[in-house]
One Martini backbone bead per residue (centre of mass of N, CA, C, O) as a GRO file, in nm:
protein
  175
    1MET     BB    1  -1.133  -4.783  -1.509
    2LEU     BB    2  -1.070  -4.526  -1.298
    3ASN     BB    3  -0.806  -4.416  -1.102
    4ASN     BB    4  -0.830  -4.156  -0.825
    5THR     BB    5  -0.562  -4.219  -0.702
    6ARG     BB    6  -0.292  -4.082  -0.531
    7ASP     BB    7   0.049  -4.046  -0.505
    8THR     BB    8   0.202  -3.917  -0.194
    9THR     BB    9   0.469  -4.034  -0.261
   10SER     BB   10   0.827  -4.004  -0.227
   11PRO     BB   11   1.148  -4.102  -0.254
   12ARG     BB   12   1.236  -3.916   0.003
   13SER     BB   13   0.994  -4.031   0.211
   14ASN     BB   14   0.986  -4.342   0.250
   15GLY     BB   15   0.655  -4.382   0.191
   16ALA     BB   16   0.577  -4.126   0.353
   17ALA     BB   17   0.351  -3.902   0.410
   18PRO     BB   18   0.323  -3.591   0.487
   19SER     BB   19   0.208  -3.404   0.715
   20ALA     BB   20   0.065  -3.101   0.760
   21SER     BB   21   0.220  -3.018   1.016
   22THR     BB   22   0.503  -3.077   0.905
   23ALA     BB   23   0.493  -2.875   0.665
   24ALA     BB   24   0.412  -2.617   0.836
   25ASN     BB   25   0.709  -2.637   1.003
   26ARG     BB   26   0.831  -2.557   0.731
   27LEU     BB   27   1.113  -2.398   0.540
   28GLU     BB   28   1.183  -2.326   0.212
   29VAL     BB   29   1.510  -2.205   0.108
   30VAL     BB   30   1.690  -1.960  -0.061
   31THR     BB   31   2.028  -1.913  -0.073
   32PHE     BB   32   2.224  -1.601  -0.025
   33LYS     BB   33   2.478  -1.362  -0.114
   34LEU     BB   34   2.575  -1.060   0.067
   35GLY     BB   35   2.859  -1.048   0.097
   36ASP     BB   36   2.906  -1.196   0.414
   37GLU     BB   37   2.609  -1.265   0.402
   38GLU     BB   38   2.322  -1.478   0.461
   39TYR     BB   39   2.032  -1.558   0.282
   40GLY     BB   40   1.656  -1.604   0.286
   41ILE     BB   41   1.400  -1.736   0.064
   42ASP     BB   42   1.114  -1.837  -0.043
   43ILE     BB   43   1.080  -2.063  -0.286
   44GLN     BB   44   0.779  -1.990  -0.385
   45LYS     BB   45   0.887  -1.703  -0.517
   46VAL     BB   46   1.054  -1.859  -0.718
   47GLN     BB   47   1.101  -1.878  -1.074
   48GLU     BB   48   1.418  -1.810  -1.120
   49LEU     BB   49   1.758  -1.842  -1.247
   50ARG     BB   50   2.010  -1.599  -1.342
   51GLY     BB   51   2.221  -1.430  -1.502
   52TYR     BB   52   2.391  -1.142  -1.533
   53ASP     BB   53   2.263  -0.878  -1.731
   54ALA     BB   54   2.200  -0.641  -1.920
   55VAL     BB   55   2.042  -0.325  -1.868
   56THR     BB   56   1.776  -0.095  -1.872
   57ARG     BB   57   1.772   0.207  -1.807
   58ILE     BB   58   1.599   0.439  -1.573
   59ALA     BB   59   1.505   0.732  -1.534
   60ASN     BB   60   1.511   0.839  -1.196
   61ALA     BB   61   1.592   0.593  -1.058
   62PRO     BB   62   1.689   0.427  -0.815
   63ASP     BB   63   1.994   0.280  -0.761
   64TYR     BB   64   1.869  -0.015  -0.699
   65ILE     BB   65   1.756   0.029  -0.982
   66LYS     BB   66   1.906  -0.093  -1.269
   67GLY     BB   67   1.632  -0.185  -1.430
   68VAL     BB   68   1.549  -0.359  -1.728
   69VAL     BB   69   1.399  -0.662  -1.865
   70ASN     BB   70   1.344  -0.903  -2.115
   71LEU     BB   71   1.117  -1.178  -2.032
   72ARG     BB   72   0.949  -1.328  -2.236
   73GLY     BB   73   0.770  -1.026  -2.273
   74ILE     BB   74   0.869  -0.933  -1.978
   75ILE     BB   75   0.889  -0.659  -1.784
   76VAL     BB   76   1.180  -0.648  -1.565
   77PRO     BB   77   1.271  -0.546  -1.258
   78ILE     BB   78   1.591  -0.453  -1.132
   79ILE     BB   79   1.742  -0.544  -0.809
   80ASP     BB   80   1.986  -0.429  -0.596
   81MET     BB   81   2.065  -0.555  -0.282
   82ARG     BB   82   2.336  -0.416  -0.212
   83ILE     BB   83   2.221  -0.134  -0.233
   84LYS     BB   84   1.964  -0.146  -0.076
   85PHE     BB   85   2.138  -0.252   0.201
   86GLU     BB   86   2.416  -0.102   0.210
   87LEU     BB   87   2.688  -0.321   0.105
   88GLY     BB   88   2.817  -0.169  -0.114
   89ALA     BB   89   2.978  -0.227  -0.391
   90PRO     BB   90   2.907  -0.371  -0.678
   91THR     BB   91   2.975  -0.684  -0.829
   92TYR     BB   92   3.022  -0.826  -1.152
   93ASP     BB   93   3.005  -1.184  -1.218
   94GLN     BB   94   2.982  -1.524  -1.259
   95PHE     BB   95   2.813  -1.530  -0.972
   96THR     BB   96   2.602  -1.353  -1.051
   97VAL     BB   97   2.254  -1.315  -0.965
   98VAL     BB   98   1.917  -1.366  -1.078
   99ILE     BB   99   1.625  -1.351  -0.889
  100VAL     BB  100   1.311  -1.460  -1.003
  101LEU     BB  101   1.017  -1.313  -0.897
  102ASN     BB  102   0.677  -1.379  -0.758
  103ILE     BB  103   0.480  -1.102  -0.674
  104ALA     BB  104   0.161  -1.061  -0.672
  105GLY     BB  105   0.191  -1.123  -0.994
  106ARG     BB  106   0.483  -1.012  -1.013
  107VAL     BB  107   0.795  -0.942  -1.184
  108VAL     BB  108   1.113  -0.985  -1.024
  109GLY     BB  109   1.452  -0.879  -0.991
  110MET     BB  110   1.739  -1.013  -0.798
  111VAL     BB  111   2.048  -0.906  -0.702
  112VAL     BB  112   2.323  -1.124  -0.636
  113ASP     BB  113   2.620  -1.262  -0.570
  114SER     BB  114   2.501  -1.560  -0.470
  115VAL     BB  115   2.391  -1.901  -0.484
  116SER     BB  116   2.390  -2.165  -0.284
  117ASP     BB  117   2.093  -2.299  -0.171
  118VAL     BB  118   1.872  -2.541  -0.054
  119ILE     BB  119   1.655  -2.527   0.242
  120THR     BB  120   1.524  -2.683   0.547
  121LEU     BB  121   1.333  -2.549   0.792
  122THR     BB  122   1.249  -2.541   1.116
  123ALA     BB  123   1.091  -2.390   1.372
  124GLU     BB  124   1.350  -2.425   1.562
  125GLN     BB  125   1.549  -2.266   1.344
  126ILE     BB  126   1.358  -2.015   1.395
  127LYS     BB  127   1.431  -1.688   1.484
  128PRO     BB  128   1.381  -1.402   1.598
  129ALA     BB  129   1.419  -1.091   1.539
  130PRO     BB  130   1.590  -0.844   1.660
  131GLU     BB  131   1.571  -0.561   1.828
  132MET     BB  132   1.695  -0.229   1.677
  133GLY     BB  133   1.517  -0.014   1.636
  134SER     BB  134   1.642   0.235   1.411
  135VAL     BB  135   1.893   0.094   1.288
  136LEU     BB  136   1.689  -0.156   1.206
  137ASP     BB  137   1.468  -0.293   0.977
  138THR     BB  138   1.256  -0.574   1.069
  139ASP     BB  139   0.996  -0.589   0.885
  140TYR     BB  140   1.158  -0.780   0.651
  141LEU     BB  141   1.169  -1.012   0.868
  142ILE     BB  142   1.128  -1.338   0.984
  143GLY     BB  143   1.430  -1.407   1.067
  144LEU     BB  144   1.649  -1.648   1.208
  145GLY     BB  145   1.857  -1.900   1.073
  146THR     BB  146   1.965  -2.233   1.180
  147LEU     BB  147   2.266  -2.422   1.067
  148ASP     BB  148   2.458  -2.502   1.260
  149GLU     BB  149   2.692  -2.249   1.187
  150ARG     BB  150   2.467  -2.111   1.039
  151MET     BB  151   2.339  -1.780   0.944
  152LEU     BB  152   2.017  -1.669   0.847
  153ILE     BB  153   1.856  -1.420   0.674
  154LEU     BB  154   1.513  -1.384   0.676
  155VAL     BB  155   1.314  -1.276   0.410
  156ASP     BB  156   1.028  -1.078   0.345
  157ILE     BB  157   0.970  -1.040   0.018
  158ASP     BB  158   0.689  -0.929   0.000
  159ARG     BB  159   0.720  -0.688   0.191
  160LEU     BB  160   0.960  -0.556   0.049
  161MET     BB  161   0.848  -0.530  -0.252
  162SER     BB  162   0.562  -0.385  -0.138
  163SER     BB  163   0.671  -0.156  -0.039
  164GLU     BB  164   0.657   0.182  -0.051
  165GLU     BB  165   0.962   0.226  -0.096
  166MET     BB  166   0.975   0.055  -0.355
  167GLY     BB  167   0.703   0.060  -0.549
  168LEU     BB  168   0.678  -0.183  -0.750
  169ILE     BB  169   0.393  -0.304  -0.753
  170GLU     BB  170   0.228  -0.056  -0.787
  171ALA     BB  171   0.390   0.068  -1.033
  172ALA     BB  172   0.354  -0.176  -1.215
  173ALA     BB  173   0.034  -0.185  -1.210
  174THR     BB  174   0.012   0.115  -1.361
  175VAL     BB  175   0.168   0.053  -1.656
   0.00000   0.00000   0.00000
């Protein structure tokens, strides 16, 4: 006879399964650095982390699109977030990482200075992004995460990558 019950506990949960409301009030993010600032994106959008390799340049592409790479048979556009966010000239070294994202079924690589860690934020640790008027476009921010003395800029990566300005998801879908 088959036993159809699942063990919903994990070693980290001390035997108690998390309730749906507890899980819904938490956001697990991959944190990364761009210049002096630390950012976070939803870990569920991250497919993998890779070192920065040479890319194939695309003619007439915006500066922030470094080019494309062939990732196991999938052509992946690579975006340098330091250039996109106008944070100065990028440098590529042993710490430079490409975060491979899966956004709306499309695979996109995002170059960052380094990846820090994975953290879980509670709803109380996430503050709304301040209104900055036309100085800063906060449409692509979930908010600001606070963890002890750290401040994380939480990026709505779905919204940013599928924005008309980026044009990546729509353009990639038509190729």
